[in-house]
PASEBA-1860 file (N, C-alpha, C; in nm, 3 decimals):
! residues 229
1> MRIVHHLD> 5.514/13.069/-4.324/5.459/12.962/-4.406/5.378/12.866/-4.319 ~ 5.261/12.831/-4.364/5.177/12.736/-4.291/5.215/12.593/-4.327 ~ 5.228/12.510/-4.226/5.260/12.368/-4.244/5.154/12.287/-4.171 ~ 5.096/12.189/-4.239/5.000/12.099/-4.175/5.066/11.963/-4.159 ~ 5.074/11.917/-4.036/5.121/11.781/-4.006/4.996/11.693/-4.007 ~ 4.987/11.611/-4.109/4.863/11.541/-4.142/4.883/11.390/-4.135 ~ 4.797/11.324/-4.060/4.797/11.178/-4.051/4.699/11.122/-4.152 ~ 4.745/11.024/-4.228/4.659/10.960/-4.328/4.528/10.912/-4.265
9> NSRSLRVL> 4.420/10.928/-4.338/4.291/10.870/-4.299/4.250/10.910/-4.158 ~ 4.243/11.039/-4.134/4.216/11.084/-3.998/4.140/11.216/-3.997 ~ 4.112/11.262/-3.875/4.044/11.389/-3.854/4.115/11.507/-3.922 ~ 4.245/11.496/-3.940/4.321/11.612/-3.986/4.287/11.652/-4.129 ~ 4.214/11.568/-4.202/4.168/11.608/-4.335/4.085/11.736/-4.326 ~ 4.017/11.756/-4.212/3.933/11.874/-4.196/4.013/12.004/-4.202 ~ 4.137/12.000/-4.152/4.220/12.121/-4.155/4.262/12.151/-4.298 ~ 4.300/12.049/-4.374/4.333/12.070/-4.515/4.213/12.129/-4.589
17> WALEELGL> 4.098/12.074/-4.561/3.975/12.120/-4.626/3.948/12.266/-4.593 ~ 3.962/12.304/-4.465/3.938/12.443/-4.426/4.036/12.537/-4.497 ~ 4.161/12.498/-4.506/4.260/12.581/-4.574/4.227/12.595/-4.722 ~ 4.180/12.487/-4.782/4.141/12.493/-4.923/4.020/12.586/-4.942 ~ 3.923/12.577/-4.854/3.804/12.663/-4.864/3.841/12.810/-4.848 ~ 3.941/12.837/-4.764/3.984/12.975/-4.741/4.083/13.025/-4.845 ~ 4.126/12.935/-4.934/4.221/12.973/-5.038/4.360/13.004/-4.985 ~ 4.401/12.936/-4.877/4.530/12.961/-4.815/4.633/12.857/-4.859
25> DYELKQYA> 4.753/12.904/-4.889/4.862/12.813/-4.924/4.913/12.742/-4.799 ~ 4.959/12.621/-4.815/5.017/12.547/-4.702/5.107/12.436/-4.754 ~ 5.201/12.401/-4.671/5.287/12.286/-4.699/5.230/12.166/-4.625 ~ 5.229/12.053/-4.691/5.174/11.932/-4.631/5.285/11.836/-4.591 ~ 5.287/11.799/-4.463/5.377/11.695/-4.416/5.290/11.578/-4.372 ~ 5.302/11.469/-4.446/5.212/11.357/-4.430/5.278/11.244/-4.352 ~ 5.197/11.180/-4.266/5.246/11.071/-4.182/5.156/10.949/-4.205 ~ 5.219/10.834/-4.216/5.144/10.710/-4.239/5.122/10.636/-4.108
33> RDTKTMLA> 5.011/10.568/-4.098/4.981/10.487/-3.980/5.066/10.358/-3.980 ~ 5.087/10.306/-3.862/5.148/10.175/-3.850/5.052/10.072/-3.911 ~ 5.102/9.989/-4.000/5.015/9.897/-4.073/4.952/9.790/-3.984 ~ 5.013/9.762/-3.869/4.957/9.660/-3.779/4.864/9.721/-3.676 ~ 4.908/9.826/-3.610/4.828/9.885/-3.502/4.733/9.993/-3.552 ~ 4.759/10.048/-3.668/4.685/10.161/-3.725/4.701/10.288/-3.643 ~ 4.800/10.292/-3.553/4.826/10.410/-3.472/4.917/10.507/-3.547 ~ 4.920/10.632/-3.498/5.008/10.732/-3.557/5.153/10.696/-3.531
41> PAALKQIH> 5.245/10.734/-3.620/5.387/10.700/-3.600/5.450/10.784/-3.489 ~ 5.560/10.733/-3.436/5.630/10.802/-3.328/5.681/10.939/-3.372 ~ 5.704/10.956/-3.501/5.757/11.083/-3.552/5.666/11.201/-3.518 ~ 5.535/11.177/-3.502/5.445/11.287/-3.469/5.470/11.340/-3.328 ~ 5.528/11.259/-3.241/5.557/11.306/-3.105/5.667/11.411/-3.105 ~ 5.746/11.415/-3.209/5.848/11.519/-3.220/5.785/11.654/-3.258 ~ 5.663/11.648/-3.308/5.592/11.769/-3.348/5.504/11.819/-3.233 ~ 5.434/11.726/-3.168/5.344/11.760/-3.058/5.351/11.649/-2.954
49> GLGKAPVL> 5.348/11.686/-2.828/5.370/11.589/-2.721/5.275/11.471/-2.719 ~ 5.153/11.489/-2.768/5.057/11.379/-2.769/5.076/11.285/-2.888 ~ 5.155/11.327/-2.985/5.177/11.241/-3.102/5.054/11.223/-3.187 ~ 4.968/11.324/-3.189/4.843/11.317/-3.264/4.842/11.420/-3.376 ~ 4.753/11.398/-3.471/4.729/11.496/-3.577/4.582/11.533/-3.572 ~ 4.546/11.654/-3.619/4.629/11.748/-3.694/4.710/11.841/-3.604 ~ 4.819/11.892/-3.661/4.894/12.001/-3.602/4.918/12.103/-3.712 ~ 4.883/12.227/-3.684/4.906/12.336/-3.779/5.019/12.423/-3.726
57> QDGTRMLA> 5.120/12.437/-3.809/5.233/12.525/-3.777/5.218/12.650/-3.863 ~ 5.197/12.763/-3.796/5.179/12.890/-3.867/5.281/12.988/-3.812 ~ 5.394/13.000/-3.883/5.503/13.081/-3.832/5.557/13.020/-3.704 ~ 5.556/13.097/-3.596/5.605/13.046/-3.468/5.496/12.975/-3.388 ~ 5.373/12.981/-3.435/5.263/12.918/-3.363/5.250/12.770/-3.400 ~ 5.225/12.687/-3.300/5.201/12.545/-3.320/5.066/12.513/-3.257 ~ 4.969/12.478/-3.339/4.832/12.457/-3.289/4.789/12.313/-3.311 ~ 4.722/12.257/-3.210/4.665/12.123/-3.220/4.516/12.130/-3.189
65> ESGAILDY> 4.447/12.019/-3.211/4.302/12.005/-3.195/4.230/12.074/-3.311 ~ 4.156/11.994/-3.386/4.094/12.045/-3.508/4.000/12.162/-3.481 ~ 3.918/12.156/-3.374/3.827/12.266/-3.345/3.901/12.395/-3.315 ~ 4.007/12.385/-3.235/4.087/12.502/-3.202/4.156/12.559/-3.326 ~ 4.200/12.470/-3.415/4.265/12.515/-3.538/4.165/12.588/-3.628 ~ 4.044/12.533/-3.641/3.943/12.600/-3.724/3.904/12.735/-3.664 ~ 3.895/12.742/-3.531/3.869/12.871/-3.465/3.979/12.972/-3.498 ~ 4.102/12.927/-3.492/4.216/13.013/-3.521/4.212/13.061/-3.666
73> LADTYDKE> 4.183/12.970/-3.758/4.177/13.008/-3.900/4.066/13.111/-3.923 ~ 3.952/13.093/-3.856/3.843/13.189/-3.871/3.884/13.327/-3.821 ~ 3.942/13.331/-3.703/3.979/13.459/-3.643/4.092/13.529/-3.717 ~ 4.184/13.450/-3.773/4.305/13.507/-3.833/4.288/13.537/-3.982 ~ 4.217/13.451/-4.052/4.217/13.463/-4.198/4.079/13.484/-4.262 ~ 3.973/13.452/-4.191/3.839/13.467/-4.251/3.785/13.607/-4.221 ~ 3.855/13.708/-4.269/3.819/13.847/-4.239/3.682/13.885/-4.295 ~ 3.645/13.827/-4.407/3.516/13.857/-4.468/3.404/13.770/-4.411
81> RVLSPAPQ> 3.438/13.682/-4.319/3.342/13.593/-4.255/3.263/13.511/-4.358 ~ 3.338/13.456/-4.453/3.277/13.370/-4.554/3.239/13.234/-4.494 ~ 3.321/13.185/-4.401/3.300/13.053/-4.343/3.268/13.055/-4.194 ~ 3.248/13.173/-4.139/3.219/13.183/-3.995/3.135/13.307/-3.968 ~ 3.041/13.299/-3.876/2.961/13.418/-3.844/3.045/13.523/-3.774 ~ 3.008/13.646/-3.791/3.077/13.755/-3.722/3.062/13.740/-3.571 ~ 3.165/13.777/-3.494/3.158/13.762/-3.348/3.044/13.840/-3.284 ~ 3.004/13.948/-3.343/2.898/14.031/-3.285/2.782/14.041/-3.384
89> PSGSDERM> 2.656/14.038/-3.337/2.622/14.020/-3.195/2.642/13.876/-3.151 ~ 2.701/13.857/-3.036/2.736/13.722/-2.990/2.614/13.635/-2.968 ~ 2.499/13.696/-2.947/2.379/13.619/-2.922/2.299/13.585/-3.046 ~ 2.350/13.614/-3.165/2.276/13.583/-3.286/2.257/13.432/-3.300 ~ 2.146/13.392/-3.361/2.115/13.249/-3.375/2.224/13.176/-3.451 ~ 2.272/13.237/-3.559/2.375/13.172/-3.641/2.504/13.154/-3.561 ~ 2.543/13.259/-3.488/2.666/13.251/-3.410/2.658/13.144/-3.301 ~ 2.544/13.139/-3.233/2.526/13.041/-3.126/2.527/12.899/-3.182
97> AYRYWLHY> 2.458/12.878/-3.295/2.455/12.746/-3.356/2.593/12.706/-3.405 ~ 2.663/12.800/-3.466/2.799/12.776/-3.515/2.889/12.730/-3.402 ~ 2.888/12.801/-3.291/2.973/12.768/-3.177/2.936/12.630/-3.120 ~ 2.806/12.606/-3.110/2.760/12.478/-3.054/2.809/12.360/-3.136 ~ 2.783/12.362/-3.267/2.817/12.245/-3.349/2.967/12.231/-3.368 ~ 3.041/12.341/-3.366/3.186/12.334/-3.376/3.244/12.255/-3.260 ~ 3.186/12.270/-3.140/3.237/12.200/-3.023/3.167/12.066/-2.999 ~ 3.043/12.056/-3.042/2.968/11.931/-3.028/3.035/11.815/-3.103
105> AEGSAMPP> 3.095/11.844/-3.216/3.150/11.740/-3.301/3.242/11.645/-3.226 ~ 3.337/11.700/-3.151/3.429/11.614/-3.076/3.383/11.590/-2.933 ~ 3.311/11.689/-2.876/3.271/11.676/-2.736/3.163/11.572/-2.713 ~ 3.067/11.562/-2.806/2.953/11.471/-2.785/2.933/11.370/-2.898 ~ 2.955/11.411/-3.022/2.924/11.324/-3.135/3.026/11.212/-3.153 ~ 3.154/11.241/-3.133/3.256/11.140/-3.162/3.266/11.026/-3.060 ~ 3.245/11.048/-2.929/3.260/10.937/-2.835/3.178/10.812/-2.869 ~ 3.048/10.822/-2.905/2.977/10.699/-2.942/3.034/10.632/-3.066
113> MLLTLVMA> 3.085/10.713/-3.161/3.144/10.655/-3.282/3.273/10.580/-3.247 ~ 3.351/10.639/-3.158/3.476/10.574/-3.116/3.447/10.447/-3.038 ~ 3.347/10.450/-2.950/3.311/10.331/-2.874/3.260/10.219/-2.966 ~ 3.192/10.258/-3.074/3.148/10.159/-3.173/3.268/10.085/-3.231 ~ 3.372/10.161/-3.262/3.495/10.101/-3.314/3.558/10.009/-3.210 ~ 3.565/10.056/-3.085/3.628/9.976/-2.980/3.555/9.843/-2.961 ~ 3.423/9.848/-2.958/3.346/9.724/-2.941/3.368/9.629/-3.058 ~ 3.375/9.683/-3.179/3.399/9.599/-3.297/3.536/9.534/-3.290
121> RIRNAPMP> 3.635/9.608/-3.242/3.770/9.553/-3.233/3.780/9.447/-3.125 ~ 3.706/9.466/-3.015/3.705/9.363/-2.911/3.646/9.234/-2.965 ~ 3.537/9.248/-3.041/3.472/9.128/-3.096/3.563/9.052/-3.192 ~ 3.646/9.125/-3.266/3.726/9.062/-3.371/3.874/9.048/-3.336 ~ 3.911/9.082/-3.214/4.053/9.075/-3.177/4.100/8.930/-3.168 ~ 4.226/8.905/-3.209/4.281/8.770/-3.193/4.295/8.737/-3.044 ~ 4.249/8.619/-3.007/4.256/8.576/-2.866/4.236/8.426/-2.860 ~ 4.270/8.362/-2.748/4.246/8.218/-2.734/4.098/8.186/-2.756
129> FFARPIAR> 4.072/8.071/-2.815/3.935/8.036/-2.854/3.839/8.038/-2.735 ~ 3.888/8.001/-2.616/3.799/7.994/-2.501/3.760/8.134/-2.449 ~ 3.841/8.236/-2.485/3.812/8.372/-2.440/3.720/8.446/-2.537 ~ 3.714/8.397/-2.661/3.639/8.469/-2.764/3.491/8.486/-2.730 ~ 3.421/8.382/-2.684/3.278/8.401/-2.651/3.256/8.502/-2.539 ~ 3.349/8.507/-2.442/3.335/8.602/-2.332/3.352/8.745/-2.382 ~ 3.458/8.766/-2.463/3.485/8.900/-2.516/3.369/8.947/-2.604 ~ 3.319/8.857/-2.687/3.208/8.896/-2.775/3.081/8.925/-2.696
137> AIADKAEQ> 3.059/8.850/-2.590/2.941/8.874/-2.508/2.949/9.011/-2.440 ~ 3.068/9.045/-2.391/3.087/9.176/-2.328/3.065/9.288/-2.429 ~ 3.125/9.272/-2.548/3.111/9.374/-2.652/2.966/9.388/-2.696 ~ 2.897/9.274/-2.711/2.757/9.279/-2.755/2.668/9.345/-2.651 ~ 2.695/9.316/-2.523/2.614/9.375/-2.417/2.636/9.527/-2.411 ~ 2.762/9.569/-2.425/2.791/9.712/-2.425/2.725/9.781/-2.544 ~ 2.730/9.717/-2.660/2.670/9.774/-2.780/2.518/9.787/-2.764 ~ 2.455/9.682/-2.713/2.310/9.682/-2.701/2.261/9.773/-2.589
145> GFVGPQRR> 2.337/9.777/-2.478/2.289/9.848/-2.361/2.327/9.995/-2.356 ~ 2.437/10.033/-2.421/2.482/10.171/-2.409/2.528/10.231/-2.541 ~ 2.623/10.168/-2.607/2.685/10.229/-2.725/2.584/10.251/-2.837 ~ 2.510/10.146/-2.870/2.411/10.157/-2.977/2.306/10.263/-2.950 ~ 2.242/10.261/-2.832/2.143/10.366/-2.802/2.201/10.507/-2.805 ~ 2.324/10.525/-2.756/2.386/10.657/-2.760/2.414/10.701/-2.904 ~ 2.463/10.608/-2.985/2.490/10.642/-3.125/2.361/10.684/-3.195 ~ 2.255/10.608/-3.173/2.127/10.642/-3.237/2.072/10.775/-3.186
153> LHLDWMEQ> 2.089/10.800/-3.056/2.043/10.927/-2.999/2.108/11.046/-3.069 ~ 2.241/11.038/-3.086/2.313/11.150/-3.147/2.285/11.161/-3.296 ~ 2.272/11.048/-3.364/2.240/11.055/-3.507/2.100/11.113/-3.528 ~ 2.007/11.078/-3.441/1.872/11.136/-3.451/1.878/11.288/-3.431 ~ 1.962/11.331/-3.336/1.977/11.474/-3.306/2.034/11.549/-3.426 ~ 2.135/11.490/-3.490/2.196/11.553/-3.607/2.101/11.550/-3.727 ~ 2.027/11.442/-3.742/1.929/11.432/-3.850/1.821/11.540/-3.833 ~ 1.778/11.560/-3.709/1.677/11.664/-3.684/1.728/11.801/-3.724
161> RLSESPWF> 1.853/11.831/-3.687/1.908/11.962/-3.721/1.914/11.983/-3.872 ~ 1.962/11.881/-3.944/1.977/11.894/-4.088/1.844/11.885/-4.163 ~ 1.741/11.842/-4.093/1.607/11.845/-4.152/1.547/11.985/-4.140 ~ 1.599/12.063/-4.044/1.549/12.198/-4.020/1.622/12.304/-4.102 ~ 1.750/12.279/-4.130/1.830/12.375/-4.207/1.933/12.297/-4.288 ~ 1.977/12.351/-4.403/2.068/12.277/-4.489/2.206/12.258/-4.427 ~ 2.246/12.349/-4.340/2.379/12.343/-4.279/2.365/12.355/-4.127 ~ 2.466/12.314/-4.055/2.454/12.307/-3.910/2.434/12.443/-3.844
169> AGQRFTLA> 2.497/12.547/-3.896/2.481/12.679/-3.836/2.362/12.755/-3.892 ~ 2.298/12.700/-3.994/2.184/12.769/-4.053/2.176/12.753/-4.203 ~ 2.165/12.865/-4.273/2.140/12.862/-4.417/2.266/12.861/-4.503 ~ 2.382/12.874/-4.441/2.504/12.875/-4.523/2.610/12.783/-4.464 ~ 2.696/12.737/-4.553/2.807/12.648/-4.517/2.909/12.725/-4.433 ~ 2.954/12.663/-4.323/3.054/12.725/-4.238/3.157/12.621/-4.194 ~ 3.254/12.669/-4.118/3.354/12.578/-4.063/3.292/12.475/-3.969 ~ 3.177/12.504/-3.912/3.109/12.406/-3.827/3.073/12.281/-3.907
177> DIQMSFPL> 3.039/12.298/-4.034/3.008/12.184/-4.120/3.133/12.101/-4.147 ~ 3.245/12.168/-4.163/3.372/12.095/-4.181/3.401/12.013/-4.055 ~ 3.384/12.074/-3.940/3.411/12.004/-3.814/3.315/11.887/-3.793 ~ 3.190/11.904/-3.833/3.090/11.799/-3.815/3.102/11.687/-3.917 ~ 3.179/11.707/-4.021/3.187/11.606/-4.127/3.241/11.473/-4.076 ~ 3.342/11.477/-3.989/3.410/11.352/-3.952/3.321/11.255/-3.875 ~ 3.250/11.298/-3.769/3.164/11.201/-3.701/3.056/11.144/-3.792 ~ 3.006/11.225/-3.885/2.903/11.173/-3.975/2.962/11.077/-4.077
185> QAAGSRGD> 3.082/11.105/-4.125/3.148/11.011/-4.215/3.184/10.882/-4.142 ~ 3.221/10.895/-4.014/3.249/10.775/-3.933/3.124/10.690/-3.920 ~ 3.010/10.755/-3.894/2.884/10.682/-3.884/2.848/10.618/-4.018 ~ 2.871/10.691/-4.127/2.838/10.639/-4.259/2.923/10.522/-4.302 ~ 3.041/10.508/-4.242/3.129/10.397/-4.280/3.084/10.265/-4.221 ~ 2.980/10.267/-4.138/2.928/10.146/-4.074/2.822/10.078/-4.162 ~ 2.844/10.068/-4.289/2.750/9.999/-4.376/2.619/10.074/-4.385 ~ 2.513/10.020/-4.321/2.381/10.083/-4.329/2.355/10.176/-4.212
193> GLADKPAI> 2.461/10.231/-4.151/2.447/10.315/-4.033/2.363/10.439/-4.056 ~ 2.349/10.484/-4.181/2.271/10.605/-4.210/2.152/10.574/-4.302 ~ 2.110/10.449/-4.304/2.003/10.408/-4.396/1.875/10.487/-4.374 ~ 1.847/10.522/-4.248/1.723/10.594/-4.217/1.748/10.741/-4.188 ~ 1.858/10.795/-4.241/1.895/10.934/-4.215/1.913/11.010/-4.347 ~ 1.804/11.041/-4.418/1.817/11.107/-4.549/1.882/11.244/-4.543 ~ 1.855/11.322/-4.439/1.914/11.456/-4.431/2.065/11.448/-4.412 ~ 2.111/11.355/-4.332/2.255/11.337/-4.313/2.320/11.289/-4.441
201> RSFLQRIE> 2.256/11.193/-4.509/2.313/11.144/-4.634/2.323/11.256/-4.737 ~ 2.222/11.341/-4.743/2.225/11.455/-4.835/2.338/11.550/-4.799 ~ 2.356/11.577/-4.671/2.465/11.662/-4.623/2.600/11.607/-4.668 ~ 2.622/11.476/-4.650/2.749/11.416/-4.688/2.773/11.424/-4.839 ~ 2.669/11.405/-4.915/2.683/11.416/-5.061/2.722/11.558/-5.101 ~ 2.661/11.656/-5.035/2.688/11.796/-5.071/2.829/11.838/-5.033 ~ 2.876/11.796/-4.915/3.011/11.839/-4.877/3.116/11.771/-4.964 ~ 3.091/11.647/-5.002/3.190/11.575/-5.082/3.195/11.624/-5.226
209> QRPGYQHA> 3.096/11.704/-5.267/3.096/11.764/-5.400/3.163/11.901/-5.403 ~ 3.197/11.954/-5.286/3.260/12.086/-5.281/3.403/12.079/-5.336 ~ 3.443/12.173/-5.420/3.581/12.171/-5.472/3.686/12.173/-5.362 ~ 3.660/12.250/-5.254/3.756/12.255/-5.145/3.780/12.119/-5.083 ~ 3.672/12.044/-5.062/3.684/11.908/-5.008/3.761/11.818/-5.105 ~ 3.728/11.827/-5.231/3.794/11.742/-5.330/3.942/11.774/-5.342 ~ 3.978/11.901/-5.332/4.120/11.938/-5.336/4.193/11.886/-5.213 ~ 4.127/11.891/-5.097/4.188/11.839/-4.975/4.212/11.689/-4.986
217> VARGGSLK> 4.116/11.617/-5.039/4.131/11.472/-5.058/4.242/11.441/-5.157 ~ 4.251/11.522/-5.263/4.356/11.501/-5.364/4.495/11.515/-5.303 ~ 4.508/11.605/-5.207/4.639/11.626/-5.144/4.662/11.532/-5.026 ~ 4.561/11.513/-4.943/4.582/11.439/-4.819/4.533/11.297/-4.818 ~ 4.462/11.256/-4.923/4.410/11.120/-4.928/4.268/11.112/-4.876 ~ 4.195/11.012/-4.921/4.055/10.997/-4.884/4.042/10.927/-4.749 ~ 3.923/10.937/-4.693/3.891/10.867/-4.569/3.836/10.730/-4.607 ~ 3.923/10.631/-4.601/3.886/10.500/-4.654/3.808/10.415/-4.554
225> ALDGR> 3.865/10.397/-4.437/3.800/10.314/-4.335/3.818/10.385/-4.202 ~ 3.727/10.473/-4.173/3.741/10.559/-4.058/3.754/10.478/-3.929 ~ 3.852/10.516/-3.849/3.872/10.441/-3.724/3.869/10.530/-3.602 ~ 3.836/10.660/-3.619/3.816/10.745/-3.505/3.940/10.802/-3.441 ~ 4.059/10.768/-3.489/4.179/10.822/-3.426/4.212/10.959/-3.481
END
């Protein structure tokens, strides 16, 4: 029996979504964030040493990291390659693009989104009044000098890709699109963060209309205020 250890409002929604798209049954074990810190509860450390979600339990196997889990689901259950390109030929354009975007999501796209959150929290953190201008100045300088330019660089890169093809791996929806959903939804939660990115906005509208995505949200909850954890 497959069990998903799922943290509310987090990356682990992608695993539920992948399972729904593949038509696989699973048991959901849901964990709530600490209302003050918004961190994962200590109970998750009993499941995996890092205390993070998602964790997929499939029989005796215990898998963590969303990209690794999606890779496992593709290799184990997507026999018809509905959501993933066939391994051979390994040099095919679709296969190469699929592999790239599957790993790019957390390796390159998420760090600027996470740093955006960190800078915002520094600016708004409770602190003595005399320290507030210093903290805000540091956060503003980091945002203007590094975080903001990096975020825009990656969003431009993703916008270019989605302007060239409807999906990240090419002409059809794959698990790479599921993996890429979270950084783009994180960027979209920043108010007008995607105002000049029509291809990304179209991508988000299309994925959120998929029945598999809607079923995952119905079971695991929606992404209300993405915080990158």
